C-alpha positions in Angstrom: -37.7 30.5 -49.7 -40.6 31.0 -47.3 -37.8 32.5 -44.7 -36.1 34.7 -47.3 -39.6 36.0 -48.7 -40.2 36.9 -44.8 -36.8 38.6 -44.6 -37.6 40.6 -47.8 -40.7 41.6 -46.5 -39.2 42.9 -43.4 -36.6 45.1 -45.0 -38.8 46.3 -47.4 -41.3 47.4 -44.7 -38.3 49.2 -43.2 -37.4 51.3 -46.1 -41.0 51.6 -47.2 -41.5 53.4 -43.8 -39.4 56.0 -44.9 -40.5 56.1 -48.3 -44.2 55.8 -48.1 -44.1 58.9 -45.4 -43.8 60.9 -48.5 -47.2 60.2 -49.2 -50.7 62.2 -49.3 -49.5 65.8 -49.2 -47.3 65.9 -52.2 -43.6 67.0 -52.8 -42.1 70.1 -52.9 -39.1 71.5 -54.0 -36.2 71.8 -51.3 -36.0 75.1 -49.6 -32.2 75.8 -49.4 -31.4 75.7 -45.7 -28.1 76.0 -44.2 -27.3 73.1 -41.4 -28.1 75.2 -38.4 -31.2 76.7 -40.2 -32.5 73.1 -40.7 -31.7 72.2 -37.2 -33.8 75.6 -36.0 -36.5 74.2 -38.1 -36.5 70.8 -37.0 -36.7 72.1 -33.1 -39.7 74.3 -34.3 -41.5 71.0 -35.7 -40.5 68.7 -33.0 -43.0 71.0 -30.7 -45.8 69.1 -32.5 -44.5 65.7 -32.3 -45.0 63.4 -29.6 -42.2 60.8 -28.8 -41.3 58.8 -25.8 -38.4 56.5 -24.7 -38.6 52.7 -24.3 -36.2 50.8 -22.0 -34.4 48.4 -24.4 -34.1 44.9 -22.9 -30.4 43.4 -23.0 -30.5 40.3 -25.3 -28.3 38.1 -23.3 -28.8 35.5 -26.3 -27.5 38.0 -29.0 -24.1 36.0 -29.1 -25.9 32.9 -30.3 -27.6 34.9 -33.6 -26.7 33.4 -36.6 -24.4 35.8 -38.5 -24.8 34.5 -41.6 -26.9 36.4 -44.1 -26.8 35.0 -47.7 -30.0 34.7 -49.4 -30.4 31.2 -51.0 -28.4 31.0 -54.4 -31.3 30.8 -56.2 -32.1 34.5 -55.7 -29.8 35.0 -58.5 -31.6 33.6 -61.5 -31.0 31.0 -64.0 -31.5 32.7 -67.2 -30.7 29.9 -69.7 -31.7 26.3 -68.4 -29.7 23.4 -70.1 -31.4 20.1 -70.6 -28.4 17.8 -71.8 -27.3 14.5 -70.3 -24.3 16.6 -69.1 -25.4 20.4 -68.1 -22.9 22.6 -66.7 -23.8 25.8 -64.6 -22.0 28.9 -65.3 -22.0 31.9 -62.9 -21.6 34.6 -65.2 -21.0 38.4 -64.8 -24.2 40.5 -65.0 -23.0 42.4 -68.4 -23.1 38.8 -70.0 -26.2 37.4 -68.5 -28.8 39.8 -68.1 -31.4 41.2 -70.6 -30.3 43.0 -74.0 -28.1 43.9 -74.8 -26.3 42.6 -71.8 -27.1 39.1 -72.5 -24.1 38.0 -74.5 -23.5 34.5 -72.6 -27.3 33.8 -72.8 -27.3 34.3 -76.6 -24.2 31.9 -77.0 -25.6 29.4 -74.4 -29.0 29.3 -76.1 -27.2 28.7 -79.6 -24.8 26.2 -78.1 -27.6 24.0 -76.6 -29.6 24.2 -80.0 -26.8 22.4 -81.8 -26.8 19.6 -79.2 -23.1 18.8 -79.0 -21.9 15.5 -77.6 -19.1 14.1 -75.3 -18.7 10.3 -75.1 -22.3 9.7 -76.9 -24.3 12.3 -74.2 -25.7 15.6 -75.3 -23.9 18.5 -73.5 -25.6 21.8 -72.6 -25.0 24.9 -70.3 -27.2 26.6 -67.9 -26.5 30.5 -67.1 -26.6 32.1 -63.4 -26.8 35.9 -63.5 -24.6 36.9 -60.4 -22.2 39.7 -59.9 -18.5 38.4 -60.2 -17.8 39.6 -56.5 -21.0 37.7 -55.1 -19.4 34.7 -56.9 -16.4 35.2 -54.6 -18.6 35.6 -51.5 -21.0 32.6 -52.1 -17.9 30.2 -52.7 -16.1 31.2 -49.9 -18.6 32.0 -47.3 -21.3 29.5 -48.6 -21.5 26.4 -50.1 -22.0 27.5 -53.9 -20.2 25.5 -56.2 -20.8 26.2 -59.8 -19.0 24.3 -62.7 -17.5 27.4 -64.5 -17.0 30.8 -63.5 -16.9 34.2 -66.0 -16.2 37.1 -64.1 -15.6 40.6 -65.4 -11.7 40.4 -64.7 -9.0 38.1 -63.6 -8.8 39.9 -60.2 -11.6 37.7 -58.9 -10.3 34.6 -60.0 -7.1 35.4 -58.4 -9.0 36.1 -55.1 -10.6 32.6 -55.3 -7.1 31.1 -55.6 -6.0 33.0 -52.7 -8.9 31.9 -50.6 -7.9 28.1 -51.4 -10.1 27.4 -54.5 -8.6 25.2 -56.9 -9.2 27.3 -60.1 -8.4 25.8 -63.9 -8.4 28.8 -66.2 -9.6 27.8 -69.7 -9.2 31.0 -71.4 -7.7 34.6 -70.5 -10.4 36.4 -72.5 -13.9 35.3 -73.6 -15.0 38.9 -74.6 -12.9 41.7 -74.5 -13.7 44.8 -72.3 -12.0 47.5 -70.4 -13.1 49.8 -67.5 -12.2 53.4 -67.0 -12.8 56.9 -66.5 -16.2 58.6 -67.6 -16.3 62.5 -67.9 -19.5 64.6 -69.3 -17.9 66.4 -72.3 -17.4 69.9 -70.7 -16.0 68.5 -67.4 -13.4 66.7 -70.0 -12.6 69.7 -71.8 -12.0 71.8 -68.8 -10.1 68.8 -67.4 -7.7 68.5 -70.4 -7.0 72.3 -70.6 -5.7 72.4 -66.8 -4.3 68.8 -66.5 -3.7 68.1 -70.0 -4.6 64.3 -70.1 -7.1 61.9 -68.4 -5.0 59.3 -66.3 -6.1 57.8 -62.8 -3.0 60.1 -61.1 -4.4 63.2 -62.8 -7.8 62.5 -61.3 -6.8 62.2 -58.2 -4.6 65.3 -58.1 -7.7 67.1 -59.5 -9.9 65.8 -56.8 -7.9 66.5 -54.1 -7.2 70.0 -55.3 -11.2 70.6 -55.6 -11.2 70.7 -59.3 -13.3 67.5 -59.6 -15.6 65.1 -58.0 -15.0 61.6 -58.9 -17.6 58.7 -58.0 -16.7 54.8 -58.0 -18.5 51.9 -56.8 -18.3 49.3 -54.1 -15.2 47.3 -54.6 -16.9 44.2 -52.8 -19.2 43.8 -55.8 -18.1 45.9 -58.5 -15.4 44.7 -60.7 -15.0 48.4 -62.0 -14.9 49.6 -58.3 -12.3 47.1 -57.7 -10.1 47.6 -60.5 -9.9 51.4 -60.1 -9.3 51.4 -56.5 -6.4 49.2 -57.0 -5.2 51.8 -59.6 -5.8 54.4 -57.3 -3.6 52.7 -54.3 -1.0 52.1 -57.0 -1.1 55.9 -58.0 -0.4 57.0 -54.6 2.4 54.2 -54.1 3.5 52.8 -57.1 6.3 50.6 -55.1 3.8 49.1 -53.0 0.0 50.0 -53.4 -0.9 48.3 -49.9 1.6 50.4 -47.7 0.5 52.6 -45.0 1.6 55.3 -47.3 -1.1 54.5 -49.9 -3.6 53.9 -46.9 -2.8 57.2 -45.6 -3.2 58.8 -49.0 -6.4 57.1 -49.6 -7.9 58.3 -46.3 -7.1 61.9 -47.4 -8.9 61.3 -50.6 -12.0 59.7 -48.8 -12.5 62.8 -46.7 -13.6 65.0 -49.7 -14.8 62.3 -51.9 -18.5 61.6 -52.7 -20.0 58.2 -51.0 -19.1 55.0 -52.7 -22.2 54.4 -54.8 -24.3 51.3 -53.8 -24.5 50.1 -57.6 -23.5 51.3 -61.0 -27.1 51.9 -61.6 -27.0 54.6 -58.9 -24.3 56.4 -60.6 -26.0 56.2 -64.2 -29.0 58.0 -62.4 -26.8 60.7 -60.8 -24.8 61.1 -63.9 -28.0 61.4 -66.1 -29.5 64.3 -63.7 -26.1 66.0 -64.0 -25.2 65.3 -60.4 -21.8 63.4 -61.1 -19.7 64.4 -63.9 -16.9 62.2 -63.4 -17.1 58.2 -62.6 -16.2 54.8 -63.2 -17.7 52.6 -65.7 -17.0 49.7 -68.1 -16.7 50.6 -71.7 -19.5 47.9 -72.8 -22.0 49.5 -70.2 -21.2 53.1 -71.6 -21.8 52.1 -75.2 -25.1 50.7 -74.2 -26.4 53.6 -72.2 -27.5 56.4 -74.7 -28.5 58.9 -71.6 -24.4 59.2 -71.3 -24.0 60.1 -74.8 -22.7 63.2 -73.7 -19.7 61.8 -71.8 -16.1 60.5 -72.9 -14.9 57.3 -72.0 -11.1 56.8 -71.0 -9.9 53.1 -70.1 -8.0 52.9 -67.1 -6.5 50.0 -64.9 -6.4 46.3 -65.8 -8.7 44.8 -68.7 -12.1 43.2 -68.2 -11.6 40.6 -70.8 -13.8 37.7 -69.0 -11.7 35.2 -68.5 -13.2 31.6 -68.1 -12.7 29.2 -65.2 -13.5 25.6 -64.1 -12.3 24.3 -60.7 -10.7 21.1 -59.8 -13.9 19.5 -58.0 -15.8 19.5 -61.3 -16.0 16.0 -62.7 -14.0 15.3 -66.2 -16.9 15.1 -68.4 -18.1 18.4 -67.2 -14.6 20.0 -67.4 -14.8 18.8 -71.2 -18.1 19.8 -71.6 -16.7 23.7 -70.5 -13.7 23.5 -72.8 -16.2 22.7 -75.7 -18.1 25.7 -74.7 -15.1 28.1 -74.5 -14.2 26.7 -77.7 -17.6 27.8 -79.1 -17.4 31.2 -77.7 -14.2 32.1 -79.2 -15.4 31.2 -82.6 -15.8 34.0 -85.1 -19.3 33.9 -85.3 -19.9 34.3 -81.6 -16.9 37.0 -81.4 -19.1 38.9 -84.2 -22.1 38.8 -81.7 -19.9 40.0 -78.7 -18.7 42.8 -80.9 -22.4 43.9 -81.8 -23.3 43.4 -78.0 -20.3 46.1 -77.4 -17.7 44.0 -76.5 -14.0 43.9 -78.3 -13.8 47.7 -78.6 -10.5 48.6 -77.4 -8.2 45.6 -78.4 -5.1 48.1 -78.4 -5.4 49.1 -74.9 -2.6 48.1 -72.8 -3.7 47.4 -69.2 -2.2 49.5 -66.3 -1.5 47.0 -63.7 -1.1 47.5 -60.0 1.0 44.3 -59.9 -1.3 42.7 -57.4 -1.8 38.9 -56.9 -5.2 37.3 -55.4 -4.1 38.2 -51.8 -3.2 41.8 -52.9 -6.6 42.3 -54.0 -8.1 41.2 -51.0 -6.0 43.3 -49.1 -7.1 46.0 -51.4 -10.9 45.6 -50.3 -9.8 45.6 -46.7 -7.7 48.7 -46.8 -10.8 50.7 -48.7 -13.1 49.1 -45.9 -10.9 50.8 -43.1 -10.8 54.1 -45.1 -13.8 54.5 -46.8 -15.5 56.9 -44.3 -12.6 59.2 -44.7 -11.8 58.8 -40.8 -14.9 59.8 -39.9 -17.2 57.8 -37.8 -20.9 57.2 -38.9 -24.0 58.0 -36.8 -27.1 56.2 -38.0 -30.6 55.5 -37.0 -32.9 52.9 -38.1 -36.4 53.9 -38.3 -38.7 51.0 -38.0 -42.7 51.1 -38.9 -44.8 49.1 -36.3 -48.1 50.2 -37.3 -51.2 47.8 -37.4 -50.5 46.8 -41.1 -47.2 45.3 -39.9 -48.6 42.8 -37.5 -47.3 39.2 -37.8 -45.3 38.1 -40.5 -44.0 41.4 -41.6 -42.9 42.6 -38.3 -41.4 39.4 -37.8 -39.6 39.3 -41.1 -38.3 43.0 -40.2 -36.9 41.9 -37.0 -35.2 38.8 -38.4 -33.6 41.1 -41.2 -32.6 43.7 -39.0 -30.9 41.3 -36.1 -29.0 39.0 -39.0 -28.0 42.1 -41.4 -26.8 44.0 -38.2 -23.8 41.6 -38.0 -22.4 43.6 -40.9 -22.2 46.8 -38.9 -18.7 48.1 -37.8 -18.3 48.5 -34.3 -16.7 51.9 -34.7 -20.2 53.3 -35.8 -22.9 54.7 -33.5 -26.4 53.3 -34.0 -29.8 53.8 -32.6 -33.4 52.7 -33.0 -36.6 54.6 -33.4 -39.9 52.9 -34.2 -43.2 54.4 -34.7 -47.5 53.9 -35.3 -49.5 56.9 -34.1 -46.7 58.2 -32.0 -43.0 57.7 -32.0 -40.8 55.6 -29.8 -37.1 55.8 -29.2 -36.2 52.1 -28.6 -32.3 52.7 -28.3 -30.5 55.9 -27.6 -27.6 56.2 -30.3 -24.2 54.8 -28.7 -21.1 53.1 -30.2 -22.1 49.7 -31.8 -19.8 47.8 -29.3 -20.8 44.5 -28.4 -23.0 45.7 -25.3 -24.8 48.2 -27.7 -25.3 45.2 -30.1 -27.1 43.3 -27.8 -29.5 46.3 -26.7 -30.2 46.7 -29.9 -31.0 43.0 -30.7 -33.3 43.2 -27.5 -35.0 46.4 -28.7 -35.7 44.8 -32.3 -37.3 41.6 -31.0 -39.4 43.5 -28.2 -41.0 45.6 -31.2 -45.0 44.9 -31.5 -47.3 46.3 -34.2 -50.4 48.4 -33.6 -51.9 52.0 -34.9 -51.3 54.2 -37.6 -48.2 55.3 -39.6 -46.5 58.4 -38.5 -43.4 58.0 -40.7 -42.1 61.6 -41.2 -42.9 62.4 -37.3 -40.5 59.5 -36.7 -37.9 61.1 -39.3 -38.0 64.2 -37.5 -37.2 62.6 -34.1 -34.4 60.7 -35.7 -32.8 63.4 -37.3 -32.9 65.2 -33.7 -31.2 62.2 -32.3 -28.6 62.4 -35.1 -27.7 66.1 -34.8 -27.5 66.1 -31.0 -25.0 63.0 -30.7 -23.0 64.6 -33.6 -22.1 67.4 -30.8 -20.7 64.6 -28.9 -19.0 63.1 -31.8 -17.6 65.8 -34.3 -17.2 65.6 -37.8 -19.2 62.5 -38.1 -21.3 61.3 -41.3 -25.0 61.3 -40.3 -27.6 58.7 -42.0 -30.9 57.2 -41.8 -32.4 53.9 -42.9 -36.4 53.7 -42.9 -38.3 50.5 -43.2 -42.0 50.6 -43.7 -44.7 48.9 -45.5 -47.4 51.6 -45.7 -48.2 55.2 -46.5 -47.8 58.0 -44.1 -51.5 58.7 -42.3 -50.3 60.4 -39.3 -48.5 63.7 -38.3 -46.3 65.5 -40.6 -46.3 64.7 -44.4 -42.9 64.6 -46.7 -43.4 68.3 -48.0 -43.2 69.4 -44.6 -39.7 68.0 -43.7 -38.0 68.1 -47.1 -36.3 71.3 -46.4 -35.1 69.9 -42.8 -33.9 66.7 -44.4 -32.2 68.6 -47.3 -30.8 71.2 -44.9 -29.0 68.6 -42.9 -27.7 67.1 -45.8 -28.7 63.5 -44.1 -29.0 60.6 -46.7 -32.3 58.6 -46.1 -31.9 55.1 -47.5 -35.5 53.8 -48.1 -36.2 49.9 -48.5 -39.9 49.9 -50.0 -42.3 47.0 -50.0 -45.0 48.3 -51.7 -43.7 49.7 -54.9 -46.7 50.6 -56.5 -46.6 53.5 -54.2 -42.9 54.1 -54.3 -43.1 57.5 -55.9 -42.7 59.1 -52.3 -40.4 56.6 -51.4 -38.3 57.4 -54.0 -38.5 61.4 -53.7 -37.7 60.8 -49.8 -34.4 58.8 -51.0 -33.6 61.5 -53.6 -33.4 64.5 -51.5 -30.0 63.8 -50.8 -29.1 61.2 -53.3 -29.6 58.0 -51.1 -30.6 54.8 -52.5 -34.1 53.2 -52.9 -34.2 49.4 -52.4 -37.0 47.1 -53.8 -37.6 44.8 -51.0 -40.0 42.7 -53.2 -37.1 40.8 -54.5 -35.8 37.7 -53.4 -32.2 39.1 -52.9 -33.0 41.8 -50.5 -30.9 40.4 -47.5 -27.9 40.4 -50.0 -28.8 43.8 -51.3 -29.2 45.2 -47.4 -25.6 43.5 -46.9 -24.0 45.2 -49.6 -25.7 48.6 -48.6 -24.3 48.2 -44.8 -21.0 47.1 -46.2 -20.8 50.2 -48.3 -22.3 52.7 -45.8 -21.6 51.2 -42.3 
């Protein structure tokens, strides 16, 4: 746990660096600059910024660096703890196991445990772990996690586990009925119906490709809705074979003009509430429990999300019996009444639109998305790391550990550089393609970082932006982005309000990982300039958050 917290502090420091830079001078509305105007303004501001280049050492031991970056499973909390002589652990989707009203399985588990059912004279109970459907797949196939029961959002994840060689035993096809689908702002929906007559995935794709609609979806590696709609999209591109080269090529064309895949559903909700995104994916139960989305229209699509329940062939007989007893309890009239009150069981008449995929097919869908998510455009990214005096010791060690381990999820097709800063700014690694050699130099540069001095966050952001625009001239049509890591407020050089117009005009998303979220407002403002994400590095699962962020963006 100490090592995990260390990694958390590390990445938090990184993003905080970006975010904290927004500090003392306050925040001003973006000036509207074109990209070229922003580059000119950047050049002017850089005349007052001192930077120097540091030779990056080649890390000849980089190949021996552990690539496993899964945090301890206990970073996903137990929301209900059973105390029976026979206790089964249930890995449950977050719409079932979070805070009210997303707590159906928690409520049922507590009621079940209270009634003290028995098997062979032994009391039985259930414990609930809150974890996304996709992360269960990751932890069971890439780690050593072995829950007794799994309740994902949809059967796609159970099929994927089977395809990975896990012996699943389905206890029910449906524990709580739900659907996933398309959410549209009311006026957008009216305009859409007027031109396209009905809302279907086919029509949404047609409108998006015609420039009439911006449609956003979530990470298909962790989001059941994202995976569902992505599979439906591929089926729309080629109904005979959603995994064909034709479907893949059409997805590539679509991705060229679609917004970036959202890091989380929470990001979509935030963008929707501000009117930025007016058409997106969503589960019906989540929509019904989101009052900020009351002016949106929901249309189900894809496969159903009925929360099937699985146990496994490695689970001992008495625990399998206990699991069956709990499922019977969850399917009782009283339990299903609670489910309906929580926003489930609302579209029982919906007949799913299946892409006809098995588990291997859904795994292939994820790979197709990974290959095409950037629309064929390379990514140029710079990591901006705080090495001010407050980072000395364990914080900097954690930052290094996190950057090196999480870098294993960055594709070799991307272009990566590294900047660090204290009183002044250091270019630790010029941007280059992230092949094995660049990866080894990146590792060596990170390991050689030392801490001392003040915090010139926004000077470093300007230097990194200049590196991005210069490399973009060599790599045309690339996507540019920054990742800032820090633990403190900016106290040297430019303030956030002095660089906002440049960041906004260049349209470079700045992903921030903040450690001291008591001072997170500035960090939040920095990440919001171009609708990127702010990550709370004070949570134990920061390693997983960064892994998923890089999986989506890099």
